[in-house]
Backbone bond lengths (Angstrom), bond angles and torsions (degrees), N, CA, C in turn:
res aa  C-N    CA-C-N  psi(-1)  N-CA   C-N-CA  omega(-1)  CA-C   N-CA-C  phi
1 M - - - 1.460 - - 1.517 109.71 -
2 D 1.292 116.23 140.85 1.458 121.93 179.61 1.514 108.96 -80.19
3 N 1.345 116.89 115.45 1.458 120.72 -176.98 1.509 112.94 -64.42
4 A 1.339 117.88 -22.28 1.456 120.22 -176.28 1.514 112.30 -78.24
5 R 1.321 118.49 -14.74 1.447 121.17 -176.67 1.526 110.52 -125.24
6 T 1.286 114.09 157.77 1.448 119.15 -177.88 1.517 110.19 -83.64
7 S 1.328 117.15 130.98 1.449 121.54 177.58 1.522 110.11 -82.13
8 V 1.336 115.39 126.34 1.454 119.60 177.49 1.527 109.64 -62.45
9 T 1.324 115.89 -36.93 1.458 120.50 178.90 1.523 110.95 -62.02
10 L 1.333 116.63 -42.57 1.460 120.45 179.25 1.522 110.37 -62.90
11 L 1.327 117.59 -43.89 1.462 120.58 179.09 1.518 111.01 -62.10
12 A 1.317 116.50 -37.84 1.463 120.20 179.17 1.528 110.50 -65.45
13 R 1.331 115.96 -38.13 1.474 120.01 179.63 1.522 111.54 -68.78
14 L 1.341 116.43 -28.11 1.458 120.11 179.89 1.527 112.26 -80.45
15 G 1.311 117.15 -21.88 1.457 120.68 -178.00 1.514 112.33 -81.37
16 G 1.318 115.25 179.10 1.453 119.74 179.00 1.507 113.03 84.69
17 A 1.292 115.12 -175.03 1.467 120.78 -174.54 1.517 113.02 -71.22
18 S 1.329 116.26 -32.17 1.470 118.16 -176.77 1.519 109.97 -142.01
19 A 1.322 115.80 109.55 1.458 120.96 177.79 1.522 108.99 -85.38
20 D 1.342 117.06 141.47 1.459 118.84 -178.89 1.524 110.50 -76.81
21 A 1.330 114.82 149.42 1.461 121.60 -176.14 1.530 112.72 -58.86
22 P 1.332 119.42 -43.34 1.469 118.96 178.98 1.520 112.87 -58.89
23 A 1.337 117.09 -34.96 1.470 120.14 179.39 1.517 110.20 -64.72
24 W 1.341 116.69 -43.39 1.459 119.10 179.12 1.521 111.04 -68.49
25 G 1.332 115.94 -32.95 1.462 118.96 176.50 1.521 110.81 -63.16
26 E 1.333 116.46 -42.27 1.454 120.88 177.70 1.525 111.14 -65.71
27 F 1.337 115.97 -40.24 1.462 120.27 179.56 1.522 110.65 -63.26
28 L 1.331 117.01 -45.82 1.460 120.70 -179.81 1.521 111.25 -64.66
29 R 1.328 117.08 -38.64 1.461 120.54 179.10 1.521 110.58 -64.28
30 R 1.324 115.61 -39.50 1.457 120.11 -175.44 1.527 112.78 -80.38
31 Y 1.340 117.32 -41.23 1.459 120.40 -171.19 1.520 115.00 -110.66
32 G 1.341 117.77 -18.08 1.455 119.80 -179.85 1.525 113.00 -55.52
33 P 1.330 118.54 -53.13 1.469 120.13 179.08 1.526 112.24 -61.60
34 Q 1.340 116.71 -34.30 1.465 120.04 179.34 1.530 110.64 -63.97
35 V 1.330 116.16 -47.26 1.460 120.58 -179.40 1.528 110.31 -63.43
36 L 1.324 117.05 -43.43 1.464 120.68 179.47 1.517 110.64 -62.82
37 G 1.322 116.78 -39.20 1.460 120.25 178.17 1.515 111.91 -63.06
38 W 1.350 116.32 -41.69 1.465 119.54 176.91 1.530 110.57 -61.09
39 C 1.338 115.89 -43.60 1.465 120.19 -178.36 1.532 111.09 -62.63
40 R 1.304 117.18 -37.77 1.462 120.10 -179.33 1.526 111.63 -66.99
41 H 1.324 116.56 -23.85 1.462 119.54 178.00 1.530 111.41 -74.29
42 F 1.323 116.83 -6.53 1.462 120.20 176.81 1.528 111.06 -88.81
43 R 1.347 116.47 12.83 1.467 121.89 179.55 1.522 111.98 61.66
44 L 1.300 116.52 32.96 1.459 120.96 177.12 1.525 109.67 -86.39
45 Q 1.321 115.38 151.11 1.449 119.61 169.34 1.525 107.85 -62.57
46 D 1.338 117.28 154.90 1.460 120.56 -176.16 1.530 111.93 -54.23
47 A 1.336 116.01 -43.35 1.453 119.66 -178.58 1.529 111.22 -64.09
48 D 1.338 116.74 -40.85 1.465 120.84 178.69 1.523 110.91 -67.95
49 A 1.326 116.43 -39.65 1.457 120.25 178.17 1.523 110.40 -61.22
50 E 1.323 115.94 -40.89 1.463 119.90 179.21 1.526 111.03 -66.82
51 D 1.343 116.32 -37.90 1.472 119.61 177.88 1.522 111.19 -63.67
52 V 1.323 116.77 -45.09 1.461 120.57 -179.75 1.526 109.98 -65.73
53 A 1.329 117.07 -40.58 1.466 120.66 179.22 1.533 110.21 -62.15
54 Q 1.320 117.04 -41.05 1.462 120.64 177.90 1.522 111.01 -64.24
55 D 1.338 115.65 -38.17 1.462 119.82 177.32 1.522 110.30 -63.80
56 V 1.332 116.62 -40.11 1.467 120.91 178.52 1.523 110.08 -60.49
57 L 1.326 116.44 -48.47 1.459 120.35 -177.99 1.525 111.28 -65.00
58 L 1.338 116.73 -33.90 1.458 119.86 176.79 1.527 110.33 -66.54
59 R 1.321 116.41 -42.17 1.470 120.81 177.89 1.528 110.54 -62.49
60 V 1.318 115.11 -41.38 1.462 119.21 -180.00 1.522 110.46 -63.45
61 S 1.346 116.67 -43.32 1.455 119.86 -178.87 1.520 111.82 -60.66
62 K 1.342 116.34 -35.14 1.463 120.12 178.52 1.529 111.31 -74.09
63 Q 1.335 115.33 -42.65 1.461 119.43 -176.05 1.529 112.51 -74.16
64 M 1.334 117.65 -24.98 1.451 120.01 -178.99 1.527 112.15 -66.05
65 K 1.350 117.24 -21.04 1.461 119.91 179.48 1.521 111.85 -63.32
66 S 1.327 115.69 -26.71 1.472 119.61 179.65 1.529 111.52 -120.56
67 F 1.342 116.26 9.69 1.458 120.30 -176.85 1.515 110.78 -70.59
68 R 1.320 115.97 136.34 1.461 121.52 177.14 1.527 108.31 -122.22
69 Y 1.305 115.66 123.85 1.466 120.87 -177.35 1.528 111.65 -66.31
70 D 1.320 115.84 130.10 1.461 122.76 177.29 1.522 107.64 -118.59
71 P 1.355 118.30 107.96 1.465 120.97 -176.97 1.520 113.56 -63.44
72 G 1.325 117.74 -12.25 1.453 120.36 179.81 1.511 113.46 -89.43
73 R 1.322 117.49 -1.74 1.460 120.86 -178.90 1.520 110.29 -125.50
74 S 1.321 116.11 156.87 1.452 121.94 -180.00 1.532 110.18 -88.76
75 F 1.333 116.55 126.07 1.458 119.59 177.32 1.519 110.37 -66.22
76 R 1.315 117.09 -39.32 1.471 119.84 178.50 1.517 110.48 -63.74
77 G 1.328 116.39 -34.58 1.460 119.34 176.42 1.511 111.17 -64.50
78 W 1.328 116.15 -40.51 1.465 121.20 177.62 1.527 109.80 -65.16
79 L 1.319 116.76 -42.68 1.456 120.91 179.38 1.523 110.85 -63.37
80 K 1.321 116.46 -36.92 1.462 120.51 177.35 1.527 110.33 -64.68
81 T 1.332 116.58 -36.98 1.466 120.75 177.97 1.524 110.78 -64.66
82 V 1.325 116.51 -41.87 1.471 121.11 177.50 1.524 109.65 -62.24
83 T 1.318 116.52 -39.55 1.469 121.06 179.84 1.524 110.80 -64.34
84 R 1.315 116.94 -43.08 1.464 120.17 177.66 1.525 110.96 -60.69
85 A 1.337 116.28 -42.88 1.460 120.39 -178.53 1.531 110.37 -63.00
86 A 1.335 116.65 -41.88 1.465 120.27 179.09 1.520 110.71 -64.60
87 W 1.324 117.10 -39.65 1.465 120.94 177.86 1.523 110.05 -64.36
88 A 1.346 117.44 -43.41 1.465 120.82 -179.64 1.527 110.54 -62.10
89 D 1.329 117.30 -40.19 1.459 121.05 178.29 1.523 110.79 -66.46
90 W 1.336 115.84 -38.55 1.475 119.94 177.87 1.526 109.42 -61.82
91 L 1.330 115.50 -43.99 1.456 120.49 179.80 1.522 111.05 -62.61
92 E 1.324 117.36 -43.57 1.459 121.36 -179.40 1.525 110.98 -64.19
93 A 1.336 115.88 -38.99 1.461 120.01 178.59 1.528 110.55 -63.71
94 R 1.317 117.47 -38.48 1.459 120.82 179.09 1.526 110.89 -68.58
95 R 1.315 116.32 -34.35 1.461 119.24 179.30 1.520 111.12 -68.65
96 R 1.310 116.76 -37.86 1.466 120.38 -176.34 1.518 112.28 -77.56
97 G 1.312 115.89 -37.29 1.464 118.73 -177.91 1.506 110.51 -147.22
98 F 1.292 115.07 72.27 1.455 119.55 -174.56 1.520 111.29 -75.21
99 V 1.324 115.57 134.11 1.463 122.51 175.79 1.518 106.95 -116.97
100 G 1.327 116.94 118.20 1.457 120.58 -175.79 1.501 112.47 -68.71
101 G 1.311 114.51 160.36 1.454 120.50 179.17 1.507 108.44 -169.17
102 S 1.288 116.48 178.23 1.456 120.83 -178.49 1.527 110.91 -61.79
103 G 1.332 115.31 117.04 1.452 120.67 177.33 1.512 114.49 80.18
104 D 1.332 119.24 -5.48 1.460 121.50 -174.14 1.524 112.82 -70.54
105 T 1.335 117.54 -33.90 1.457 120.00 -176.15 1.526 110.86 -60.76
106 A 1.315 116.68 -45.08 1.459 120.68 179.89 1.518 111.27 -64.75
107 A 1.321 116.31 -41.66 1.462 120.23 -179.96 1.516 110.31 -64.19
108 R 1.327 116.05 -41.77 1.467 119.86 -178.84 1.529 110.87 -64.47
109 A 1.330 116.00 -43.08 1.460 119.53 -179.12 1.521 110.92 -61.08
110 A 1.329 115.81 -39.23 1.465 119.10 -179.53 1.518 111.08 -69.29
111 L 1.320 116.01 -41.12 1.461 120.46 -176.62 1.521 112.26 -70.96
112 E 1.326 117.63 -27.61 1.457 119.85 -176.30 1.525 112.33 -78.50
113 S 1.302 116.49 -12.41 1.451 120.19 178.48 1.517 110.09 -80.42
114 V 1.326 116.75 125.62 1.462 120.22 179.01 1.517 110.47 -59.22
115 A 1.328 116.07 -41.44 1.459 120.14 179.73 1.521 110.27 -62.48
116 A 1.325 116.32 -40.90 1.458 119.93 179.84 1.518 110.60 -65.34
117 R 1.342 116.35 -39.77 1.459 119.30 178.77 1.521 110.77 -62.67
118 D 1.333 116.91 -42.87 1.456 120.16 178.82 1.521 110.59 -62.77
119 D 1.331 115.33 -39.59 1.455 120.45 -179.95 1.523 110.54 -64.87
120 L 1.331 116.41 -40.39 1.450 120.14 -179.20 1.524 111.43 -67.42
121 V 1.316 117.25 -38.71 1.462 120.18 176.72 1.523 109.63 -62.47
122 S 1.335 116.09 -40.42 1.458 120.27 178.31 1.529 110.22 -63.01
123 R 1.323 114.94 -39.96 1.466 118.96 178.31 1.521 110.97 -63.75
124 L 1.327 115.94 -40.13 1.454 120.64 178.94 1.528 110.33 -62.50
125 E 1.332 115.45 -44.29 1.464 120.22 178.73 1.532 109.76 -61.14
126 A 1.334 115.81 -43.68 1.458 119.98 -178.29 1.527 110.77 -64.24
127 E 1.334 116.60 -40.64 1.457 120.46 179.32 1.519 110.44 -65.02
128 F 1.318 116.63 -42.10 1.462 121.34 178.75 1.525 109.96 -61.35
129 D 1.347 116.21 -45.49 1.458 120.76 179.96 1.526 111.13 -64.73
130 R 1.338 116.12 -38.75 1.460 119.86 180.00 1.520 110.53 -63.55
131 E 1.334 116.69 -41.14 1.455 120.70 179.42 1.525 111.28 -64.60
132 L 1.329 115.59 -39.66 1.462 119.12 177.09 1.528 110.33 -62.70
133 L 1.331 116.52 -43.69 1.459 120.30 -178.77 1.521 110.83 -65.78
134 D 1.339 117.32 -41.04 1.463 120.48 178.66 1.528 110.73 -61.02
135 T 1.336 115.77 -43.66 1.457 120.34 179.99 1.519 110.96 -65.88
136 A 1.329 116.16 -45.34 1.460 120.88 179.25 1.524 110.92 -61.55
137 T 1.340 116.06 -40.75 1.463 120.54 -179.59 1.521 111.00 -60.74
138 A 1.335 116.21 -45.29 1.463 120.09 -179.61 1.524 111.41 -62.99
139 Q 1.328 116.11 -40.13 1.456 119.77 -178.14 1.520 111.99 -70.84
140 V 1.324 116.67 -42.35 1.465 120.10 -179.87 1.523 110.52 -67.30
141 R 1.305 116.57 -38.83 1.470 119.77 -179.73 1.519 111.11 -59.65
142 D 1.331 116.74 -35.79 1.465 120.81 179.40 1.529 112.38 -73.71
143 R 1.340 116.65 -18.97 1.467 120.73 -175.21 1.520 113.97 -93.40
144 V 1.319 118.49 -15.81 1.459 120.81 -177.19 1.528 110.68 -110.56
145 E 1.320 115.18 163.05 1.461 120.25 177.70 1.526 109.90 -66.47
146 P 1.348 116.31 146.77 1.473 119.73 -179.52 1.531 113.04 -52.94
147 Q 1.334 116.70 -40.59 1.474 119.68 -178.99 1.531 110.97 -66.29
148 T 1.337 116.19 -36.83 1.463 120.37 178.09 1.515 110.07 -63.79
149 W 1.342 115.95 -44.26 1.464 119.48 179.29 1.527 111.21 -64.17
150 E 1.327 116.27 -41.78 1.470 119.88 -179.26 1.523 110.90 -63.45
151 A 1.329 117.14 -37.53 1.470 119.83 178.15 1.523 110.01 -62.27
152 F 1.326 116.43 -39.69 1.468 120.79 177.25 1.523 110.26 -67.75
153 R 1.325 116.93 -48.01 1.465 121.02 -176.38 1.526 111.63 -60.60
154 L 1.332 116.31 -46.23 1.458 120.07 -176.49 1.524 112.20 -64.81
155 T 1.321 117.29 -37.73 1.467 120.20 -176.82 1.521 113.10 -88.81
156 A 1.348 117.12 -46.50 1.466 120.63 -174.36 1.522 112.92 -82.38
157 I 1.329 116.81 -32.27 1.470 120.13 -175.54 1.532 111.65 -102.73
158 D 1.338 115.98 -49.53 1.468 119.54 -177.42 1.523 112.93 -82.40
159 G 1.331 117.41 -15.34 1.459 120.46 175.29 1.514 116.12 82.59
160 L 1.330 117.79 15.81 1.452 119.67 178.17 1.535 110.22 -74.10
161 S 1.310 116.07 155.45 1.462 120.05 175.74 1.522 108.84 -75.40
162 G 1.324 115.26 166.38 1.457 118.78 178.40 1.513 111.74 -61.55
163 A 1.321 115.69 -37.62 1.459 120.17 -179.28 1.533 111.08 -67.11
164 E 1.328 116.24 -42.28 1.472 120.03 -179.96 1.524 111.13 -64.68
165 A 1.337 115.92 -43.54 1.462 120.01 178.82 1.524 110.49 -65.01
166 A 1.325 116.44 -40.83 1.461 120.63 179.92 1.530 111.00 -61.75
167 E 1.329 116.11 -40.19 1.463 120.21 179.28 1.519 111.26 -65.31
168 Q 1.328 117.52 -42.07 1.466 121.49 179.88 1.518 111.93 -65.99
169 L 1.335 115.91 -36.96 1.458 120.28 -173.09 1.518 113.78 -96.95
170 G 1.321 116.39 -5.79 1.446 119.15 -178.04 1.516 112.35 68.50
171 M 1.329 116.19 35.65 1.461 122.44 -179.19 1.525 109.93 -116.13
172 K 1.324 114.91 165.77 1.446 119.57 170.82 1.523 108.83 -78.88
173 V 1.311 117.10 150.25 1.462 121.17 -178.61 1.525 110.98 -58.51
174 A 1.316 116.16 -42.43 1.467 119.85 179.82 1.521 110.92 -61.16
175 A 1.334 116.64 -37.53 1.466 120.91 -179.26 1.529 110.54 -67.64
176 V 1.322 116.28 -34.00 1.467 120.42 177.72 1.520 110.22 -62.37
177 Y 1.328 116.28 -46.29 1.457 119.63 -178.62 1.526 112.13 -68.60
178 V 1.324 116.62 -33.47 1.469 119.95 175.57 1.530 109.91 -64.04
179 A 1.333 115.61 -44.09 1.466 120.54 179.64 1.525 110.67 -63.56
180 K 1.328 115.65 -44.29 1.471 120.09 178.93 1.523 110.65 -59.50
181 G 1.327 116.27 -46.69 1.460 120.09 -179.55 1.508 112.48 -63.36
182 R 1.321 116.13 -37.32 1.464 119.62 179.77 1.523 111.42 -64.69
183 V 1.333 116.25 -46.12 1.471 119.82 -179.65 1.519 110.46 -64.88
184 Q 1.322 118.25 -41.26 1.463 121.03 178.90 1.527 110.83 -60.14
185 K 1.327 116.65 -42.09 1.453 120.62 179.73 1.523 110.61 -65.30
186 L 1.334 116.70 -42.81 1.462 120.61 178.90 1.522 111.36 -63.44
187 L 1.341 116.84 -39.81 1.461 120.59 178.78 1.524 111.17 -63.96
188 Q 1.317 116.87 -43.47 1.464 120.77 179.01 1.519 110.85 -61.55
189 E 1.322 116.68 -43.02 1.461 120.80 -179.63 1.525 111.07 -66.91
190 E 1.341 116.57 -40.51 1.462 120.28 -177.80 1.523 111.18 -68.73
191 V 1.334 117.64 -41.15 1.465 120.71 177.09 1.523 109.94 -61.25
192 K 1.308 116.90 -43.11 1.470 120.75 179.13 1.518 110.33 -62.41
193 N 1.336 117.40 -43.36 1.463 120.70 179.94 1.524 111.68 -63.76
194 L 1.326 116.51 -40.80 1.460 120.78 -179.44 1.525 111.35 -67.31
195 D 1.315 116.77 -35.64 1.460 121.15 -174.86 1.520 112.71 -83.28
196 V 1.330 117.30 -31.50 1.460 120.19 -172.03 1.519 113.09 -103.81
197 S 1.308 116.77 -39.07 1.461 119.00 -173.48 1.514 112.07 -112.97
198 E 1.309 115.97 160.05 1.458 122.79 176.47 1.527 107.20 -115.04
199 S 1.288 115.68 150.82 1.457 118.64 -177.59 1.512 111.35 -106.83
200 T 1.319 116.00 157.99 1.459 121.95 173.78 1.510 109.22 -94.29
201 E 1.314 116.57 165.18 1.451 120.17 178.58 1.524 109.07 -73.50
């Protein structure tokens, strides 16, 4: 199974009246660290981040009983929405009945700022996009010839000119730009596939 994409089979095993333990174990292995990472981007103390992450997973376990897979939507996007909702509820609970603790005052002050909240959501979006790009990059790199990837890396990432890359790789300049364009197109398609569609096993 491709760890970067959601398995329709796994989602089916999680749904219904009784999900099997191995399915939840696989789900926690695959998404637990992701959810915790998102929570930590909210500038929460580690203990608070873990509490919010646990709340997210509890919400997911309840909602999966009636969850219906939609191939036109991203499951990770839905999971990110659940994470935001859990964070917002955590914030509201702290506002209504705040209990101080080590480092909590600073975290609360940051979270109560509307500007800070907007900034944190932007950070979450950026982190999500970065993860998609990292995954897409790894997959595309495995699909193209090493020389094609190097032509892309040298020009698009390292900033070399087409002529410089061509000299290093023993290619024609035109071939370098063709290779670069091909990899860019594949990356765009792969990011779109990862963000919009889910794959089957």
